[in-house]
C-alpha positions in Angstrom: -0.3 -0.1 -0.2 1.1 3.6 -0.8 2.1 6.3 2.1 -0.8 8.2 3.1 -0.8 11.6 3.9 -1.5 12.1 7.2 -3.7 15.0 7.8 -2.8 15.3 11.6 0.8 15.7 11.2 -0.2 18.1 8.6 -1.7 20.3 10.5 -0.2 20.6 13.8 3.6 21.2 11.6 1.8 24.0 9.9 0.3 25.3 12.9 3.9 25.3 14.4 5.6 26.9 11.2 2.9 29.8 11.6 3.8 30.5 15.0 7.4 30.1 14.2 7.2 32.9 11.7 5.2 35.3 14.6 7.9 34.5 17.1 10.3 35.5 14.7 8.3 39.0 13.5 7.6 39.6 17.5 11.6 39.5 17.7 12.2 41.8 14.9 9.4 44.6 15.3 8.4 46.3 13.9 9.1 44.7 10.7 7.4 41.8 9.2 9.2 38.8 8.2 9.6 39.8 4.5 11.5 42.7 5.8 14.1 41.2 7.8 17.4 40.9 6.7 16.8 37.0 6.5 14.0 37.2 4.5 16.2 39.7 1.6 19.2 37.4 1.8 17.4 34.2 0.9 15.6 36.0 -1.6 18.8 37.2 -2.9 20.0 33.9 -3.4 16.9 32.7 -4.7 17.2 35.3 -7.4 20.6 34.5 -8.4 20.0 30.8 -8.3 16.6 30.9 -10.5 17.7 32.9 -13.2 20.7 30.9 -13.8 19.3 27.6 -15.4 22.8 25.6 -15.2 22.8 26.8 -11.7 19.3 26.3 -10.6 19.2 22.7 -12.1 22.3 21.4 -10.3 21.4 22.8 -6.9 17.8 21.2 -7.5 19.4 17.3 -8.5 21.6 17.9 -5.5 19.4 18.7 -2.9 16.6 15.8 -4.2 19.5 13.4 -4.3 20.8 14.4 -0.9 17.4 13.8 0.7 16.8 10.3 -1.2 20.3 9.2 0.3 20.0 10.7 3.7 16.1 9.6 4.2 17.4 6.2 2.9 19.9 5.8 6.1 16.6 5.6 8.0 14.0 3.7 5.7 16.5 1.8 3.6 14.2 1.6 0.2 13.2 -2.4 0.0 10.3 -4.0 -1.8 7.6 -4.5 0.6 4.4 -4.5 -1.3 3.5 -7.2 -4.3 3.4 -4.6 -6.7 7.2 -3.7 -5.5 8.5 -7.5 -5.4 6.8 -7.7 -8.8 9.4 -4.9 -10.3 12.4 -6.2 -8.3 11.6 -9.1 -10.1 11.3 -7.6 -13.7 14.5 -6.0 -13.1 15.9 -8.9 -12.4 15.2 -10.4 -15.4 15.9 -7.6 -17.7 19.9 -7.5 -16.2 19.9 -11.0 -16.8 19.4 -10.1 -20.9 15.9 -11.7 -21.0 11.9 -10.3 -21.0 10.6 -13.6 -19.2 11.9 -16.7 -17.7 10.9 -20.6 -18.1 8.1 -21.5 -15.6 9.3 -23.4 -13.2 8.2 -27.4 -13.2 7.0 -27.0 -9.1 5.6 -23.5 -10.0 2.7 -24.0 -7.9 5.0 -23.7 -4.7 6.3 -20.3 -6.1 2.7 -19.0 -7.5 2.3 -15.4 -5.8 0.7 -12.0 -6.5 1.7 -9.8 -9.2 3.9 -12.0 -10.9 2.7 -14.9 -14.0 3.8 -18.2 -13.1 2.3 -19.6 -16.2 3.2 -20.1 -19.4 6.2 -18.7 -18.5 7.8 -17.0 -15.1 7.6 -13.1 -15.3 6.1 -9.9 -13.6 2.7 -9.1 -14.6 3.4 -5.3 -14.7 4.3 -2.9 -17.6 8.0 -3.2 -18.4 9.0 0.8 -17.6 9.9 0.2 -13.7 11.8 -2.7 -14.3 14.0 -1.4 -16.8 14.7 1.3 -14.9 15.8 -0.4 -11.6 17.4 -2.8 -13.6 19.9 0.0 -14.9 20.9 0.5 -11.3 21.4 -3.1 -11.0 23.7 -3.5 -13.7 26.0 -0.1 -13.6 25.8 0.5 -9.7 24.9 -3.0 -7.9 21.7 -2.2 -6.4 18.0 -1.5 -8.1 17.5 1.3 -5.8 20.0 3.5 -7.7 17.5 3.4 -10.5 14.7 4.5 -8.9 16.5 7.5 -7.2 17.5 8.9 -10.7 14.6 8.6 -11.7 13.0 10.9 -9.0 15.9 13.3 -9.6 14.8 13.4 -13.0 11.3 13.3 -12.5 11.5 16.2 -10.2 13.8 18.4 -12.8 11.1 17.9 -15.8 8.4 19.0 -13.3 10.6 22.4 -12.5 10.8 22.4 -15.8 7.3 22.8 -16.6 7.0 25.0 -14.1 9.3 27.3 -15.3 7.1 27.2 -18.6 4.3 28.3 -16.5 5.6 30.4 -13.5 8.2 33.3 -12.9 11.6 32.1 -12.0 12.1 32.3 -8.6 8.4 30.6 -8.1 8.7 28.3 -10.3 12.3 27.3 -8.2 10.2 27.4 -5.3 7.8 24.9 -7.0 10.4 22.3 -7.9 11.8 22.6 -4.1 8.4 21.5 -2.9 8.1 18.7 -5.4 11.6 17.2 -3.8 10.5 17.7 -0.9 6.8 16.2 -0.8 6.5 13.4 1.6 4.4 10.6 -0.3 6.4 11.6 -3.1 9.7 10.9 -2.0 8.2 7.8 0.2 6.4 6.2 -2.2 8.3 6.9 -5.3 11.7 7.9 -4.3 12.4 5.4 -1.7 10.1 3.0 -2.7 9.5 0.8 -5.9 6.3 2.0 -6.9 5.5 2.7 -10.2 5.3 6.7 -9.7 8.1 8.7 -10.8 8.3 7.1 -14.4 4.7 8.4 -15.1 5.7 11.6 -13.3 8.8 12.2 -15.2 6.3 11.2 -18.4 4.0 13.5 -18.0 6.0 16.6 -17.0 7.8 16.2 -20.4 5.3 15.5 -22.4 3.2 18.6 -21.2 5.7 20.8 -20.7 6.9 19.9 -24.6 3.5 20.8 -25.8 3.6 24.5 -24.0 7.0 24.9 -25.1 6.0 24.2 -28.6 3.2 26.3 -28.8 5.7 29.2 -27.1 8.6 28.3 -29.7 8.5 25.8 -32.4 11.8 23.9 -32.0 12.2 20.2 -32.8 14.2 19.6 -29.6 10.2 20.1 -27.9 9.1 17.4 -30.0 11.7 14.9 -29.1 11.1 15.2 -25.5 7.5 14.9 -25.9 8.4 11.7 -27.6 10.6 10.5 -24.1 7.3 11.6 -22.3 5.1 9.1 -24.2 7.7 6.4 -24.2 7.9 6.8 -20.3 4.1 7.6 -19.8 2.9 4.1 -22.3 5.5 1.4 -20.8 4.5 2.5 -17.5 0.8 3.3 -17.3 -0.7 2.4 -20.5 -4.1 3.3 -19.8 -3.7 6.5 -18.2 -0.5 7.5 -20.4 -3.0 7.1 -23.7 -5.1 9.3 -21.8 -2.7 11.8 -19.9 -1.7 12.1 -23.9 -4.4 13.3 -25.7 -4.4 16.5 -25.2 -0.1 17.1 -25.6 -0.5 15.5 -29.0 -3.3 17.4 -30.3 -1.4 20.3 -29.4 1.4 19.4 -31.1 -0.8 18.5 -34.5 -2.1 22.3 -33.9 1.4 23.6 -33.9 2.3 21.5 -36.8 -1.0 22.4 -38.9 0.1 26.2 -38.1 3.3 25.9 -39.3 2.9 24.1 -42.6 0.3 27.1 -42.8 2.3 29.8 -42.3 6.0 28.7 -43.2 5.6 25.9 -45.2 7.4 22.6 -44.9 10.9 23.8 -44.4 10.9 24.4 -40.9 9.4 21.5 -39.9 12.3 19.1 -41.3 13.7 20.0 -37.6 11.0 18.6 -36.2 11.8 14.8 -38.1 14.2 13.7 -35.4 11.4 14.1 -32.9 8.5 13.1 -34.8 11.1 9.9 -35.3 11.2 9.6 -31.6 7.6 10.1 -31.1 6.9 7.0 -33.7 9.2 4.2 -31.7 7.5 5.6 -28.8 4.6 5.0 -29.2 5.1 1.4 -31.3 7.6 0.5 -28.0 5.0 -1.4 -25.9 3.6 -3.1 -28.4 7.0 -4.3 -29.6 7.6 -5.5 -25.9 3.9 -7.3 -26.0 4.8 -8.9 -29.4 8.5 -10.4 -28.0 6.7 -11.5 -24.9 3.3 -12.9 -25.4 3.3 -13.5 -29.4 0.9 -10.5 -30.0 1.4 -6.7 -30.1 -1.9 -6.3 -28.2 -1.6 -8.6 -26.0 0.2 -7.3 -22.5 1.8 -9.8 -20.0 -0.6 -8.8 -17.4 -3.7 -10.9 -19.6 -2.1 -13.8 -18.1 -2.4 -13.1 -14.9 -6.0 -11.4 -15.0 -6.9 -15.0 -17.5 -5.4 -16.5 -14.5 -6.3 -15.1 -11.1 -8.7 -12.5 -11.7 -12.6 -12.1 -12.2 -12.3 -8.2 -11.8 -10.8 -6.5 -14.8 -9.1 -3.1 -15.0 -11.9 -0.8 -15.9 -15.9 -0.8 -15.2 -16.2 -0.9 -18.6 -15.0 -4.2 -19.4 -17.0 -7.1 -18.8 -16.7 -9.7 -15.4 -14.5 -12.8 -16.3 -15.6 -16.2 -14.9 -14.4 -17.1 -11.8 -11.2 -18.9 -11.8 -10.1 -21.7 -9.6 -7.4 -21.0 -7.0 -4.0 -23.3 -5.8 -3.9 -21.2 -3.3 -6.1 -19.7 -0.4 -4.6 -16.9 0.1 -4.7 -15.9 -3.9 -8.5 -16.5 -4.0 -9.1 -13.9 -0.6 -7.1 -11.5 -2.7 -8.7 -11.6 -5.4 -12.5 -12.7 -4.1 -11.7 -8.8 -2.4 -11.4 -7.5 -5.5 -14.1 -9.3 -7.2 -16.7 -8.3 -4.6 -15.5 -4.6 -5.4 -15.6 -4.8 -8.9 -19.4 -5.7 -8.8 -20.3 -3.3 -6.2 -18.6 -0.7 -8.7 -21.1 -1.4 -11.1 -23.9 0.2 -9.6 -25.0 3.8 -9.3 -24.6 3.8 -5.5 -20.8 1.9 -5.6 -20.1 4.1 -8.3 -20.7 7.5 -6.8 -18.9 6.0 -3.6 -15.8 5.3 -5.6 -15.6 8.3 -6.9 -15.9 9.9 -3.2 -12.9 7.6 -2.5 -10.9 8.4 -5.2 -11.1 12.4 -4.6 -10.2 11.5 -0.9 -7.3 9.6 -1.9 -6.6 12.3 -4.5 -6.6 14.7 -2.4 -5.0 13.2 0.6 -2.2 11.8 -1.0 -1.5 14.7 -3.6 -2.4 18.0 -1.7 -2.9 17.5 1.9 -3.5 20.2 4.4 -0.5 22.5 3.2 -1.9 22.4 -0.5 -5.3 22.3 -0.2 -6.0 26.1 -0.4 -3.8 26.9 -2.8 -4.9 24.5 -5.7 -9.0 25.8 -4.4 -7.4 29.3 -5.5 -6.5 28.0 -8.8 -9.2 26.6 -9.6 -11.1 30.2 -8.6 -8.9 31.9 -10.6 -8.0 33.0 -13.8 -6.1 31.3 -16.0 -3.9 31.3 -19.4 -3.5 29.1 -22.1 -0.5 27.0 -20.0 -2.4 26.7 -16.8 -6.2 25.9 -18.8 -3.8 22.9 -20.5 -2.6 22.3 -17.2 -6.0 22.4 -15.6 -7.9 20.3 -18.3 -4.7 17.6 -18.3 -5.8 17.0 -14.5 -9.3 16.9 -15.3 -9.1 14.3 -18.1 -6.8 12.4 -16.3 -9.0 12.0 -13.2 -12.0 11.5 -15.2 -10.6 8.3 -16.7 -9.3 7.1 -13.0 -13.0 7.2 -12.2 -13.6 4.3 -14.5 -11.4 2.3 -12.8 -12.4 -0.5 -10.3 -9.7 0.6 -7.6 -7.9 3.5 -6.3 -4.5 3.9 -6.4 -2.7 7.3 -6.1 0.0 5.9 -8.5 -2.6 6.0 -11.5 -2.5 9.8 -11.2 1.0 10.3 -11.1 1.4 11.8 -14.6 0.0 14.8 -13.4 2.1 15.4 -10.9 4.0 18.3 -13.1 0.0 20.3 -13.7 -0.5 19.8 -9.8 2.7 21.2 -8.9 1.8 23.9 -11.6 -1.9 24.5 -10.5 -0.3 24.5 -6.2 2.2 27.1 -7.7 -0.5 29.5 -8.9 -2.5 29.4 -6.0 0.7 29.9 -3.7 1.6 33.0 -6.1 -2.2 34.2 -6.0 -2.3 34.0 -2.1 1.3 35.9 -2.1 0.4 39.2 -4.8 -3.6 39.2 -5.0 -4.2 39.1 -1.3 -0.7 40.8 -0.3 -1.2 43.9 -2.3 -1.8 46.7 0.5 -5.8 47.6 1.3 -5.3 51.0 -1.2 -4.4 49.2 -4.6 -7.7 47.5 -4.2 -11.4 49.6 -5.1 -13.5 50.0 -2.0 -15.6 47.2 -2.9 -13.1 44.9 -3.6 -11.4 45.3 -0.2 -10.3 42.2 2.0 -12.8 41.3 4.4 -10.2 42.9 7.5 -7.6 44.8 7.3 -4.0 43.4 7.5 -5.2 40.2 5.1 -2.2 40.8 3.1 0.6 40.1 6.2 -1.5 36.8 6.9 -1.4 35.3 3.4 2.0 36.1 3.2 2.5 34.5 6.7 0.8 31.2 5.9 2.8 31.1 2.4 6.1 31.2 4.4 4.3 28.5 6.9 3.7 26.8 3.9 7.3 26.3 2.9 8.7 26.2 6.3 6.3 23.1 7.1 7.4 20.8 3.9 10.8 19.5 5.6 9.5 18.6 8.5 6.6 16.9 7.4 8.6 15.0 5.5 11.2 13.7 8.3 8.3 13.1 10.3 6.8 11.1 7.8 10.1 9.2 7.2 10.6 8.4 11.4 6.6 6.9 11.2 7.1 5.0 8.4 10.4 3.2 9.1 8.8 2.0 12.1 5.5 0.8 10.5 4.6 -3.0 10.7 5.0 -3.9 6.5 8.5 -2.9 7.1 9.2 -4.4 10.0 7.8 -7.4 8.7 10.3 -7.1 5.4 12.9 -6.5 8.2 12.0 -10.1 9.5 12.0 -11.4 6.1 15.8 -9.8 5.2 17.3 -10.9 8.8 16.3 -14.5 7.8 17.7 -14.3 4.6 21.2 -12.9 5.7 20.9 -15.8 8.8 20.8 -18.5 6.4 23.6 -17.2 3.7 25.9 -16.8 7.0 25.4 -19.7 7.5 26.3 -21.5 4.1 24.7 -24.0 2.2 21.4 -24.0 0.3 18.2 -23.6 1.7 14.9 -23.4 1.0 12.0 -21.4 3.4 8.5 -23.5 3.6 5.5 -20.7 4.6 3.1 -22.1 6.5 0.1 -19.5 6.6 -2.8 -19.9 8.9 -6.2 -19.0 8.4 -6.5 -15.4 9.6 -3.6 -15.0 7.4 -3.8 -10.9 6.2 -4.5 -11.1 2.6 -2.0 -7.7 2.0 1.1 -9.7 3.7 2.7 -11.8 1.7 6.6 -13.7 2.2 6.6 -15.5 -0.8 9.1 -14.2 -3.3 12.1 -15.2 -5.6 14.4 -13.5 -8.6 14.2 -14.4 -11.6 16.5 -17.5 -11.6 15.0 -20.0 -8.7 17.1 -22.6 -8.7 20.3 -20.6 -8.3 19.3 -18.5 -5.4 20.5 -19.9 -2.0 17.5 -19.4 -0.3 14.5 -19.7 -2.0 10.9 -19.3 -0.8 7.5 -21.6 -1.3 4.8 -21.9 -0.1 3.7 -25.1 2.5 1.3 -27.1 1.0 1.6 -29.7 3.3 3.5 -32.9 3.8 2.3 -35.0 1.2 2.3 -32.3 -1.5 5.9 -31.1 -0.3 7.4 -34.6 -0.8 7.9 -33.1 -4.6 9.4 -30.3 -3.6 11.5 -32.0 -1.2 13.3 -34.8 -4.1 13.3 -31.9 -6.7 16.0 -29.7 -4.0 17.4 -32.8 -2.5 20.7 -30.9 -1.4 19.2 -28.0 0.3 18.4 -27.5 3.8 14.5 -27.1 4.5 13.2 -24.6 7.1 9.6 -23.7 8.0 8.5 -19.9 9.0 4.9 -19.7 10.6 4.0 -15.8 10.4 0.7 -15.9 12.1 2.8 -17.6 15.0 6.0 -16.1 15.3 7.7 -14.5 12.3 11.2 -14.1 14.4 11.7 -18.0 14.0 12.4 -20.1 11.5 11.5 -24.0 12.7 14.4 -26.3 10.7 12.7 -29.6 9.3 14.4 -32.8 8.0 15.7 -33.1 4.3 14.1 -36.3 4.5 10.6 -36.5 2.1 9.6 -39.2 4.6 10.4 -37.3 8.1 8.9 -34.5 6.5 5.7 -36.0 5.9 5.8 -37.3 9.4 5.7 -33.7 10.8 
């Protein structure tokens, strides 16, 4: 499950930041905070940085990478949820130079959530996140480095989009807020969820369309091609929907260029248009190499084998499949019940409310809700309207999904940053002017509101980093992270003991469906420690005969997850137990 924002934490930190600002002003009477020497020194630094693009991008990249490295000491990134382990399997598969792995002869002992076991062994998810993680695994020896680099590039892409829509200083502050956003950092920078790649792709695609409308250059078309590649290979459904507005803008600018300037300026677009064509063809090519059908994604195998529910409410449900594991049945029966409920009018509207709440909680929270609402009520330029309609279109398409997953809106992170940045700018400028700048009938409700609005903006900026630190510390000691640390401790203990081992996980009848222990890498037989499902003494004999040279252990998560029980290597003795 993705990391949620906690409104209480945000609210307390925001109130404390507001009182810190008031206390600072009290010490510096009769000046407000915006009249102190500290404010002018910070403002001077921002001006000298924001108007030098190389320095701005360098500082922002260094800050983002430093935050990820420092927070990784507290909460070391490691797969926790099923989707994260699935991406890890994809990364290990790609790192070994393959798109899929042969199905294991005893695959029923290793089947788990979000992973295809038949007719091949591979991740069921789109390939972009796995490719990025495979790059980190091959080049740097750890797949998490690929996640870090992706998040840094995503922050820089959002900052570039902000520079196209906001003044330089406000754009730099907006990029800093994105780099410090607690849910983004914890979910997409320090976890293996596929949010960083669509965040990068959405910012590049929309930014390229806005920049192309301002100035017709071939490099913007190439950036749009990179954005399409990132979006369509990470979240195909959301990627196609989000691409509609930018690609329509591309066609409009191309038509205007041909009409006014002829074909010659279009020659500069050729490289970008070729890249755009290759980006659109990348996912069908991957599907063809994986499944033999360019229109059939690997997820179709997993969906047909395990799921009665479908990804969108427009699709018809499947017949209930036959499950080998009761844990798999629990997970997918819950999804099916939700899918059938969402088909009703009541369920659809309840789902819409839940999606709005999840969207507000994950992306906005207490800190950025008011600026976003101000953006919705204010006047908008062409670039702002493009951001507004991109958010609205993607959210509308998300209403047709049967489940709530905040990463499905990751492509709209850039437009959301623009919306929040414009809202903060409205709060700072419009309500920050002296009272005599307003006509009598438009004056604020009470005298001095201009000071309070600026104090609120400064409090939001001041509260972002403490919220990130508090959420990181809270997540470092959460129950799911403690469970995965226990799993890693078992693997380390067995690896240090030497030899080759297999751990049979025996689930109880009340095992929580979201907690899964059975995950393996691409080459199962070559792993020093293999995790398998305990299917009972009789069925386990086939697994023990297949691995006669391995020491067999049993783990009972409901009884004591910190303890391993050693079993005899003999199948007959194991059966007696």
